[in-house]
NUSE-70387 format. One line per 3 residues: number of its first residue (from 1); for each residue y, x, z of N, C-alpha, C. Coordinates in steps of 0.001 Angstrom, whole numbers, plus 500000, padded with zeros to 6 digits. Atoms other than C-alpha are relative to their C-alpha. Last residue first. Layout:
NUM = Y:X:Z:Y:X:Z:Y:X:Z  ... .
***
This chain:
368 = 501348:500345:500496:579031:071643:206318:499917:498544:499607  500270:501394:499661:582602:072887:206658:498682:499592:499341  500812:500731:500969:582836:076661:206625:499750:498598:500521 .
365 = 500505:501286:499500:585620:078499:208436:499274:499253:498881  498977:501045:500151:585908:082046:207053:499388:498651:500382  499388:500466:498741:583332:084353:208626:501121:498992:499806 .
362 = 498563:500343:500113:580887:085141:205838:500550:499366:501277  499904:501419:500321:577513:086642:206965:501470:499589:500012  499148:500221:501173:577849:090440:206823:500132:498522:499639 .
359 = 500009:501406:500405:576425:091783:210064:500957:499790:498831  501292:500308:500615:575787:095531:210263:499925:498554:499524  500332:501370:499611:579403:096565:210847:498716:499603:499272 .
356 = 500738:500650:501083:579802:100342:210752:499647:498608:500506  500758:501249:499838:582440:101920:212954:499280:499637:498703  499354:501144:500651:583441:105574:212736:499132:498760:500143 .
353 = 499120:500658:499030:582532:108402:215118:500715:498787:499441  498634:499478:500158:581184:110500:212250:500986:499366:500974  500027:498564:499734:577542:109961:213284:501388:500636:499893 .
350 = 500917:499110:500731:578103:106205:213408:500195:501472:500342  499120:498829:500141:579613:103851:215952:499138:501115:499427  500561:498680:499675:577593:100701:215258:501096:501043:499883 .
347 = 499218:498834:500423:578827:097088:215273:499339:501285:500510  500637:498811:499446:577033:093737:215419:500640:501245:499390  500484:498998:500946:579059:090567:214857:499378:501172:500738 .
344 = 500642:498790:499466:579690:087412:216850:499468:500875:498879  500355:499256:501213:582069:084526:216209:499503:501362:500461  500327:498596:499765:582348:081959:218994:499620:500608:498661 .
341 = 500198:499147:501176:584089:078590:218802:499653:501390:500490  499728:498570:499976:583942:075884:221440:499735:500673:498674  501136:499156:500365:584141:072150:221938:500422:501456:499952 .
338 = 500103:499813:501453:586931:069575:221947:498716:500719:499584  500073:501277:500725:586672:068207:225483:499691:500198:498516  500964:500986:499499:585760:071320:227483:499898:498707:499191 .
335 = 499164:501093:499490:587642:073866:225317:499092:498831:500396  500867:501121:499616:585687:077105:224859:500840:498923:500680  499131:500943:499276:587410:079931:222976:499165:498747:500237 .
332 = 500104:501448:500176:585234:082827:221905:501087:499259:500748  499028:500811:499254:585009:086577:221441:499786:498512:499749  500220:501444:500064:581775:088158:220216:500994:499203:500853 .
329 = 498624:500442:499731:581810:091884:219375:499973:498493:499810  499400:501184:500613:578232:093082:219672:501490:499944:500298  499654:501119:499122:576896:096552:220388:500571:498841:499201 .
326 = 500232:501183:500834:575550:099845:219080:500158:498768:500876  499969:501270:499274:576560:103240:220447:499911:498827:499025  501330:500467:499624:575361:106282:218518:499993:498678:500734 .
323 = 500884:500256:501141:578679:108145:218303:498632:499581:500516  500559:498835:500675:580582:107859:221553:499203:499574:498771  500878:500334:501123:582860:105361:223282:499571:501274:499281 .
320 = 499471:499654:501320:584331:106675:226528:498962:499690:498918  500833:499020:500692:583446:104895:229747:500503:500207:498575  499232:498791:500331:586424:103135:231352:499167:501043:499246 .
317 = 500951:498912:500237:584790:099692:231341:500739:501232:499472  499833:499000:498942:587383:097360:232879:499054:501196:499814  498638:499448:499961:587992:095065:229904:500267:500958:501155 .
314 = 499095:500856:499233:584333:094508:229125:501308:500738:500270  498634:499881:500548:581953:095911:226508:500897:499001:500736  499329:501273:499767:578725:096490:228431:501455:500144:499563 .
311 = 498934:500093:499001:576830:099408:226940:500498:498570:500179  498719:499290:499871:573923:099101:227541:500521:500293:498595  500161:498620:499550:571245:096574:226655:501383:500549:500332 .
308 = 498894:499561:499146:570979:092823:226081:499663:501383:500543  498809:500637:500559:568840:091732:223095:501238:500266:500875  499700:501242:499282:566182:094248:223994:501299:499432:499470 .
305 = 501343:500502:499713:564750:096894:221656:500104:498693:500779  500905:499074:500683:568313:097292:220379:498595:499466:500126  501306:500572:500306:571343:095605:221903:499185:501019:499228 .
302 = 500907:499231:500836:574602:096558:223568:498744:499215:499693  501082:499323:499282:576965:093938:224895:499184:500813:499007  501207:499549:500684:580203:092289:223836:499023:500733:500896 .
299 = 499982:500205:501450:583531:090610:224494:498726:500479:499314  499764:498722:500685:583056:090092:228204:499906:499786:498490  501041:498971:499942:583160:086453:229318:500451:501302:499350 .
296 = 500379:499580:498654:585675:083775:230310:499150:501268:500048  500881:498905:500422:587695:082900:227205:499581:500740:501272  501204:500602:500589:589265:079499:227875:499074:501046:499372 .
293 = 500790:500642:498934:591963:080657:230298:498684:499438:499480  500679:498994:499168:593235:083073:227630:499130:499404:501087  501333:500512:499659:594017:080196:225254:499206:500959:500886 .
290 = 499925:501006:498941:597800:080660:224957:498651:499458:500451  499996:501327:500644:597762:082424:221568:500068:498880:501035  498672:500227:500601:598801:085667:223261:500093:498650:499299 .
287 = 498988:500171:498946:595731:085540:225497:501359:499632:499408  500223:501319:499386:593398:084964:222546:501020:499734:501099  499741:501021:501029:594792:087885:220552:499889:498603:500612 .
284 = 498547:500157:500142:594941:090068:223663:500358:498919:498989  499494:500918:498972:591251:089429:224366:501501:499748:499843  500409:501365:500336:590108:091027:221096:500637:498989:500954 .
281 = 499437:500318:501319:592090:094226:221602:499676:498565:499600  498574:500297:499834:591261:094235:225337:500627:499599:498669  499844:501307:499344:587529:093977:224719:501474:499610:500047 .
278 = 500522:500958:500977:587516:096863:222228:500135:498573:500552  499023:500258:501066:589804:098974:224414:499551:498913:499039  499192:501179:499657:587450:098590:227402:500989:499650:498889 .
275 = 500652:501211:500502:585037:100982:225704:500830:498756:500279  500772:500774:499023:587480:103810:226395:499417:498732:499373  499096:500851:499215:588460:105883:223324:499168:499208:501018 .
272 = 498936:499235:499347:586725:108841:221676:500994:499195:500805  500376:499085:498927:584559:107025:219136:501245:500618:500623  500129:498613:500469:585831:104065:217153:499579:500854:501186 .
269 = 501195:499207:499714:586026:100282:217474:500063:501366:499327  499728:499039:498923:589533:098788:217580:498847:500980:500210  499050:498974:500475:589141:097097:214180:500231:501095:501040 .
266 = 500734:499104:500901:586052:095260:215485:500896:501141:499519  500970:499249:499204:587965:093774:218414:499242:501006:499155  499228:499018:499225:590877:092821:216170:499066:500851:500857 .
263 = 499643:498901:500913:588459:091162:213711:500807:501078:500715  501214:499286:500400:586859:089052:216443:500353:501218:499139  500435:499244:498823:590264:088092:217827:498776:500853:499680 .
260 = 499045:498892:499877:591532:087049:214383:499602:500904:501179  500272:499088:501107:588381:084950:213916:500921:501223:500070  501224:499260:499653:588834:083434:217370:499644:500995:498900 .
257 = 499657:499092:498895:592440:082499:216559:498777:500846:500366  499281:498854:500564:591374:081098:213179:500442:500994:501069  500910:499150:500764:588754:078848:214760:500715:501270:499524 .
254 = 500872:499294:499063:591116:077462:217360:499118:500993:499258  499163:499096:499194:593749:076571:214752:499130:500847:500923  499632:498867:500859:591206:075116:212311:500803:501033:500789 .
251 = 501200:499189:500189:589762:072948:215081:500303:501230:499138  500259:499305:498735:593240:071743:216023:498776:500898:499875  499051:498886:499905:594068:070915:212393:499755:500821:501266 .
248 = 498646:500403:499608:590911:068814:212210:500902:501227:500044  499375:499267:498898:587840:069942:210269:501405:499477:500262  498566:499755:500251:585776:067519:208166:500621:500656:501216 .
245 = 499249:501099:500642:582079:066812:207753:501416:500336:499658  500788:500962:500781:580424:069151:210256:500930:498928:499436  499572:501376:499720:582452:072140:211418:499204:499084:499073 .
242 = 499675:500815:501176:580895:075609:211643:500629:498684:500466  499615:501367:499640:580535:078365:214243:500487:499285:498746  499009:500581:500895:578690:081625:213656:500238:498557:500439 .
239 = 499491:501362:499794:576885:083752:216203:500977:499652:498885  498812:500366:500782:574663:086782:215642:500423:498581:500382  499264:501007:499227:572039:088637:217681:501295:499724:499237 .
236 = 498666:500328:500508:569398:090946:216202:500579:498880:500837  499394:501341:499893:566453:092657:217828:501286:499862:499193  498546:499960:499808:564106:095603:217230:500619:498618:499789 .
233 = 499605:500049:498597:560334:095771:217783:501489:500043:500273  499754:498622:499556:559048:096951:214399:500599:500052:501403  501269:499338:499663:557509:093489:213887:500181:501457:500446 .
230 = 500824:499699:501171:561071:092140:214035:498668:500612:500430  500623:498702:499756:562827:090414:216922:499031:500233:498849  501451:499816:500127:565133:087689:215767:499598:501337:500595 .
227 = 500404:498708:500535:568571:086386:216612:498498:500039:499881  501437:499734:500026:570512:083328:217642:499730:501381:499436  500100:498638:499465:573897:081774:218341:498517:500314:500107 .
224 = 501369:499480:500105:574690:078643:216288:500016:501470:500426  500100:498585:499631:577827:076651:217160:498526:500407:499982  501415:499662:499895:578445:073366:215355:499895:501497:500231 .
221 = 500302:498581:500091:581930:071905:215885:498481:500152:500088  500521:499129:498942:581716:068201:215328:500167:501471:499646  498911:499417:499223:584004:066264:212938:499551:500895:501141 .
218 = 498898:499500:500842:581286:063996:211581:501115:500514:500910  499063:501009:500479:578513:063651:214136:501049:500661:499104  498808:499519:500692:575426:065708:214916:500831:498826:499501 .
215 = 500038:500153:501462:572981:064205:217406:501319:500444:499385  498654:500325:500500:572769:065529:220982:499941:499982:498466  500068:501131:500929:569014:065492:221727:501383:499533:499545 .
212 = 500666:501207:499520:568944:068956:223229:500022:498914:498952  500119:501062:501006:569902:072542:222494:499215:498816:500547  501386:500144:500475:570682:074487:225698:499931:498871:498977 .
209 = 500615:501323:499898:574185:075727:226502:498608:499974:499378  501455:499829:500070:574985:079415:226851:499300:498663:500209  500360:498747:500682:578722:079430:226043:498495:500227:499869 .
206 = 500867:499368:499005:579088:075714:226889:499476:501302:499394  499132:499342:499012:582099:074594:224811:499188:500657:501109  499751:498639:500475:579668:073889:221936:500972:500754:500916 .
203 = 500969:499071:499405:578524:070896:223986:500214:501443:499549  499504:499536:498697:581755:069014:223097:499034:500996:500651  498928:500749:499369:580631:068806:219480:500441:500615:501308 .
200 = 499113:500817:500833:577303:070404:218661:501089:499341:500840  499195:500912:499179:575298:073254:220183:501018:499283:499120  499364:500885:500976:572428:075267:218667:500736:498943:500811 .
197 = 498939:500888:499510:571324:078233:220812:500586:499239:498808  498976:500352:500981:567994:079835:219915:500981:498981:500579  500068:501425:500332:566100:081119:222943:501171:499614:499108 .
194 = 499668:500778:498804:566114:084905:222725:499978:498544:499586  499753:498960:498994:564913:087549:220232:500463:499401:501324  498615:499887:499548:563384:084746:218168:500145:501099:501047 .
191 = 499553:501198:499295:560010:085428:216556:501453:500157:500397  501049:500306:499018:557932:088169:214960:500331:498722:500748  499756:499610:498609:560320:088013:212022:498762:499749:500849 .
188 = 500601:498734:499591:559151:087961:208407:500263:500463:501410  499328:498844:500596:561251:085388:206562:499573:501331:500612  500166:500032:501458:558880:082490:207270:500587:501254:499343 .
185 = 501366:499547:500300:558722:083426:210946:499784:500081:498484  500128:498615:499517:562497:083168:211284:498634:500562:499642  499539:499099:501060:562523:080051:209082:499906:501466:500428 .
182 = 501020:499996:501051:560400:078172:211639:500383:500999:498902  501067:499132:499494:562841:079238:214370:498800:500022:499047  499577:498596:500061:565741:077838:212363:498875:500926:500446 .
179 = 499965:499589:501415:564017:074489:211743:500339:501494:499884  501394:499882:500437:563211:074180:215466:499916:500460:498546  500542:498786:499374:566833:074901:216426:498557:500236:499558 .
176 = 499521:498862:500777:567933:072273:213880:499474:501310:500587  500654:500011:501314:565705:069661:215493:500450:501187:499156  501378:499501:499842:566826:070606:219011:499273:500055:498657 .
173 = 499955:498554:499752:570513:070202:218083:498584:500575:500038  499693:499539:498644:569803:066745:216698:500035:501523:500070  500980:498995:499570:570123:065469:213114:500359:500439:501421 .
170 = 501124:500666:499350:572272:062330:212850:498883:500939:500424  499612:500938:498945:574730:063757:210315:498744:499325:500563  499501:501297:500460:573100:066512:208278:500355:499140:501212 .
167 = 499164:500757:499059:572336:070202:208592:500440:498679:499378  500755:501127:499461:569441:071433:206419:500836:499102:500909  500188:500967:501089:571559:073720:204227:499306:498730:500502 .
164 = 498847:500919:500008:572674:075417:207459:499926:498993:498852  500016:500993:498938:569177:076833:207854:501145:499015:499937  500893:501113:500341:568937:078615:204523:500107:498855:501006 .
161 = 499625:500488:501331:571989:080840:205024:499148:498788:499599  498775:500789:499857:571287:081161:208746:500410:499378:498669  500330:501228:499266:567689:082261:208201:501224:499101:500095 .
158 = 500719:500859:500959:568794:084770:205554:499647:498662:500644  498978:500527:500910:571343:086104:208053:499369:499156:498886  499314:501124:499344:568629:086369:210707:501088:499428:499096 .
155 = 500853:501187:499851:566400:088414:208414:500793:498842:500575  500223:500580:501334:569116:090837:207317:499150:498739:500085  498785:500724:500430:570182:091404:210918:499760:499303:498666 .
152 = 499936:501203:499155:566641:092322:212014:501217:499148:499663  501051:500900:500469:566353:094724:209058:500021:498689:500797  499473:500636:501207:569691:096245:210036:498985:499021:499419 .
149 = 499073:501049:499554:568289:096875:213505:500618:499267:498817  500819:501094:499465:565345:098769:211990:500875:498831:500460  500695:500602:501143:567719:100883:209883:499135:498823:500447 .
146 = 499017:500854:500685:569889:101416:212940:499370:499350:498780  499887:501252:499250:566831:102682:214817:500991:499048:499333  501241:500748:500216:566155:105260:212109:500064:498655:500725 .
143 = 499865:500668:501302:569827:106304:212228:498736:499208:499677  500173:499097:501138:569382:107038:215909:500187:499212:498700  500938:500435:501035:570796:104783:218613:499962:501023:498871 .
140 = 499646:499395:501290:572391:106303:221695:498934:499635:498972  498626:500359:500363:572088:104003:224713:500364:500482:498603  500055:501172:500883:568305:104352:224881:501380:499590:499491 .
137 = 500738:499675:501227:568575:107879:226240:500051:498841:499013  499166:499070:500759:571317:106978:228709:499309:500448:498715  498906:500751:500640:569345:103929:229836:500847:500911:499126 .
134 = 500588:500736:501124:566281:106111:230480:501076:499240:499244  500411:499006:501004:568261:108568:232603:499438:499309:498758  498791:499535:500696:569983:105687:234412:499656:501014:498912 .
131 = 499464:501019:500905:566697:103999:235264:501174:500526:499179  499818:499336:501305:565158:107164:236712:500575:499027:498966  499716:500910:501119:565535:106054:240347:500195:500804:498718 .
128 = 498713:499693:500618:563859:108452:242781:500190:499055:498819  499723:500631:501293:561077:107635:245176:501404:500334:499513  498673:500630:499967:559408:109481:248048:500310:499562:498569 .
125 = 498985:499984:501067:555682:110120:248117:501333:499404:500438  499118:498833:499830:553421:111138:250997:501228:499944:499086  499260:500018:498728:551776:107699:251361:500969:501163:500178 .
122 = 499437:498640:499975:550796:107418:247668:500863:500175:501249  500827:499114:500828:548484:104387:247417:500443:501462:500100  501342:499957:499421:550043:102453:250319:499112:500988:499241 .
119 = 499909:499269:498732:553565:103331:249195:498629:500131:500656  499853:498578:500308:552714:102257:245655:500036:500831:501282  501315:499542:500475:551417:098892:246885:500041:501501:499658 .
116 = 500887:499922:498833:554623:098377:248889:498618:500514:499606  499552:498856:499210:556756:099212:245844:499096:500184:501223  500535:498787:500622:554686:096840:243714:500408:501248:500780 .
113 = 501463:500013:499917:555347:093943:246087:499423:501305:499442  500343:499596:498640:559050:094821:246449:498480:500071:500162  499868:501043:498969:559323:094575:242669:499678:500572:501372 .
110 = 501107:499949:499036:559874:097581:240385:500245:498969:501105  501186:500683:500511:562108:096712:237422:498860:499940:501010  499674:501383:500375:565595:097478:238650:498746:499217:499647 .
107 = 499848:500826:498794:564268:100551:240472:500372:498558:499684  498839:500813:500397:562924:102102:237265:500230:498985:501133  500245:501387:500403:560631:104645:238914:501295:499367:499495 .
104 = 498851:500606:500670:560417:108419:239447:499642:498604:499525  500316:500878:501121:557806:109502:241987:501295:499423:499438  498833:500737:500495:558285:112480:244311:499635:499225:498742 .
101 = 498870:499985:499073:555701:114028:246592:501192:499183:499515  498789:500061:500818:552370:113295:244948:501188:499875:500941  499063:498974:499518:549243:114348:246785:501233:500101:499103 .
98 = 498995:500590:499097:547430:111036:246208:501039:501010:500472  500107:499347:498693:545498:111961:243090:501103:499490:500909  498897:499071:499756:546683:110915:239627:499821:500825:501264 .
95 = 499630:499194:501164:543685:109138:238107:500990:501125:500335  501179:499257:500459:542068:107834:241304:500356:500951:498856  500288:498965:499005:545482:106859:242723:498816:500866:499564 .
92 = 498934:498991:500056:546430:104973:239573:499688:501174:500910  500220:499266:501250:543076:103159:239504:501029:501120:499856  501169:499153:499730:543532:102210:243173:499685:500837:498760 .
89 = 499458:498897:499200:547021:100957:242299:498890:500935:500479  499393:498949:500837:545626:098892:239428:500504:501196:500804  498674:499820:499407:543255:096996:241755:500683:501140:499238 .
86 = 499641:498726:499365:540355:096067:239475:501383:499926:500643  500516:499975:498628:539076:092523:238826:500336:501305:500728  499351:500978:499130:541335:091971:235817:499501:500069:501438 .
83 = 500544:501349:500147:540256:095162:234086:500583:499079:501071  500136:500570:498661:542487:098224:233940:499515:498562:499824  500037:501453:499848:542134:100308:230768:499838:499593:501461 .
80 = 500936:500310:498921:543300:103940:230679:499996:498488:500221  499716:501318:499429:544940:105118:227478:498887:499614:500967  500767:500155:498762:544936:108846:226701:500374:498660:500634 .
77 = 501410:500231:500341:546036:108860:223055:499108:499884:501240  500739:499464:498854:549724:108380:223758:498516:499681:499800  500111:498562:500251:551402:107872:220362:499250:500687:501141 .
74 = 499292:499057:499140:550643:104187:220851:499842:501436:499524  498533:499959:500181:549821:101602:218200:500697:501146:500716  499569:500089:501395:546050:101784:217600:501492:500304:499850 .
71 = 500541:498827:500699:544925:102966:221015:500496:500069:498553  499268:498826:499525:547242:100402:222591:499533:501259:499280  498688:500041:500627:545783:097607:220441:500833:501222:500407 .
68 = 500194:499731:501431:542253:098551:221467:501334:500046:499263  500284:498575:500265:543282:098807:225106:499872:500309:498514  499031:499433:500946:545028:095425:225310:499649:501418:499566 .
65 = 500037:500783:501239:542167:093418:226923:500981:500531:498944  501198:499689:500803:541716:096182:229481:499990:499253:498668  501043:500995:499743:545302:095799:230752:498827:500237:499037 .
62 = 499822:501296:500665:547061:099089:230071:498957:499000:500485  500850:500964:499304:547657:102430:231796:500276:498616:499422  499539:501375:500193:549115:104966:229357:498978:499071:500645 .
59 = 501026:501042:499905:548758:108585:230412:500642:498632:499801  499405:501296:500322:550694:111737:229552:498891:498964:500013  500875:501077:500458:549696:115028:231167:500808:498726:499744 .
56 = 499641:500372:501380:552291:117818:231356:499085:498921:499438  501066:499522:500898:550496:119099:234498:500310:499786:498522  500661:498829:499404:553145:118831:237201:499036:500639:498999 .
53 = 499172:498830:500303:555418:116543:235146:499423:501272:500626  500297:499099:498877:552764:113833:235081:500704:501317:499715  499784:498600:500363:554363:111281:232755:499733:500825:501247 .
50 = 499854:499028:498922:552929:107821:233308:500140:501399:499415  500039:498695:500655:553403:104884:230946:500305:501022:501085  499082:498899:499681:552580:101775:232919:499759:501189:499081 .
47 = 499938:499072:501125:551020:098346:232530:500989:501092:500370  499355:498703:499822:549876:096034:235328:499939:500808:498710  500886:498843:499883:549086:092369:234670:500812:501301:500064 .
44 = 500114:499602:498585:551479:089513:235440:499139:501252:500177  499869:501155:499100:552687:089227:231820:499825:500483:501443  501230:500119:499222:551460:092362:229998:499982:498780:500918 .
41 = 499596:500645:498758:554117:091956:227283:498736:499793:500826  500860:501033:499437:553261:094491:224620:500649:499401:501236  499117:501120:499667:554904:096966:222266:499147:498842:500490 .
38 = 500869:501142:499692:553110:100327:222137:500861:498865:500544  500237:500773:501212:555374:102843:220368:499097:498798:500229  501373:499886:500502:555014:105269:223301:499752:499306:498663 .
35 = 500600:498663:499938:558486:106126:224592:498658:500112:499276  499048:498980:500447:560548:103094:223576:499331:501378:499939  499929:500025:501461:557565:100736:223917:500886:501126:499471 .
32 = 501318:499528:500446:556995:101731:227555:499977:500069:498468  499966:498543:499873:560744:101312:228045:498663:500625:499612  499104:499501:501056:560662:097760:226666:500104:501522:500052 .
29 = 500641:499964:501326:557561:096993:228747:500895:500538:498887  499279:500992:500798:559320:098048:232000:499424:500046:498575  500717:501276:500052:556585:099956:233860:500736:498902:499232 .
26 = 499136:500879:500803:557507:103635:233651:499253:498704:499733  500805:501211:500145:555968:105709:236454:500874:498953:499309  499162:501128:500437:557416:109215:236212:499070:498834:499730 .
23 = 500589:501047:500840:555412:111662:238320:501083:499005:499604  501386:499675:500347:556355:114966:239946:499454:499049:498945  500892:501160:499917:560137:114566:239929:498608:500394:499534 .
20 = 501209:499604:499266:562147:117712:240643:499031:498840:500213  500021:500754:498733:565359:115991:239480:498774:500324:500852  498724:499785:499301:566080:118533:236729:500024:499309:501356 .
17 = 500015:498645:499448:562395:118489:235767:501271:500272:500792  500876:500032:498823:562459:114704:235336:499990:501364:500686  499239:500635:498908:565502:114975:233012:499162:499921:501278 .
14 = 498911:499100:499616:563655:117493:230818:500800:499416:501164  500588:498974:499139:560554:115319:230804:501059:500990:500485  500312:500594:498702:562598:112391:229457:499473:501069:500957 .
11 = 498724:500191:499295:564065:114527:226674:499782:499406:501390  499502:498661:499622:560569:115695:225654:501305:499888:500784  500743:499596:498803:559322:112088:225732:500478:501368:500480 .
8 = 499553:500860:498895:562037:111003:223304:499327:500413:501307  498680:499499:499605:561256:114002:221101:500569:499166:501145  500220:498754:499251:557584:113013:221073:501329:500600:500465 .
5 = 500305:500284:498601:558502:109458:220130:499827:501272:500823  500607:498793:499431:560197:110557:216909:499769:499770:501500  499446:499615:498707:560826:107163:215250:499243:501217:500540 .
2 = 500663:500565:498827:559880:106951:211598:500674:500522:501268  499664:499320:498750:561697:107411:208300:499307:499298:501171 .
***
């Protein structure tokens, strides 16, 4: 099965027509990939997928050094190279003409600099945000996308299974992070989907701490939060927490509360109810155990082409869960002196409105 990019573009054009938008200028690389199949980080260079809704023309503007790759990977066969010495906004104007009245842009992604350059190139144009339309399209995952996401999960779980075999007293967080990222490539990933988090002991109480030279000791919590991006362009994100050497009664207590919270959040997942229900179900377990002050963040986030996407699973999100949504459930308890526990799984609301859990790495407390 393959992704139907033409159908994605058709849906986009329909939303542009409803808003009377002449030109859609899509510059976020993840959105360019979503519509065209061309996955590239242009860094500071200009890249844009342009839908001309006046003429039905589709154009892909790419840095000149990426043209060959774009021609190979993209469903858009009209790719326009921009060399480093060219002004991309002059190229845009030459290709599109300046008599454009309404341009659709992703306002979260367009910088003030680029907005000023656009205004100079297209002086008659006004601007309309199309971010929400794109987000709403990307929000619903197809079965093909779930297959790609499952592949990303399968790789990261193999990495975790092999990686924890390397843990030993005296090893540092940074050393284990390096071993894990080596295994990602070995098992077929393009690389990590975000900076690998490996935190030991008291540092595991930092939800987004950075691996450093903290050496593993007996009795440490070991929190590993990581994921991969696959060659097909989809991400995974999983967290498991272990104990090194021997677990204390307190560590077992904290761990089991988080595990119960994680399972309560997953159990609550179904279509037709507010998204906040999933957070509340997980949060109630931690609150009722007396550790509510040590769980500060939302319980989950969407993921797909990017590791953080819509929807946001927090306790005030009144939006109704629908088939096609894909997100994490990742409650945690973070105690400054003792350390922290987080358990994170990936959940899909399938075509029947029922939950499917893509992650399968064991969740009972494992002592390494």
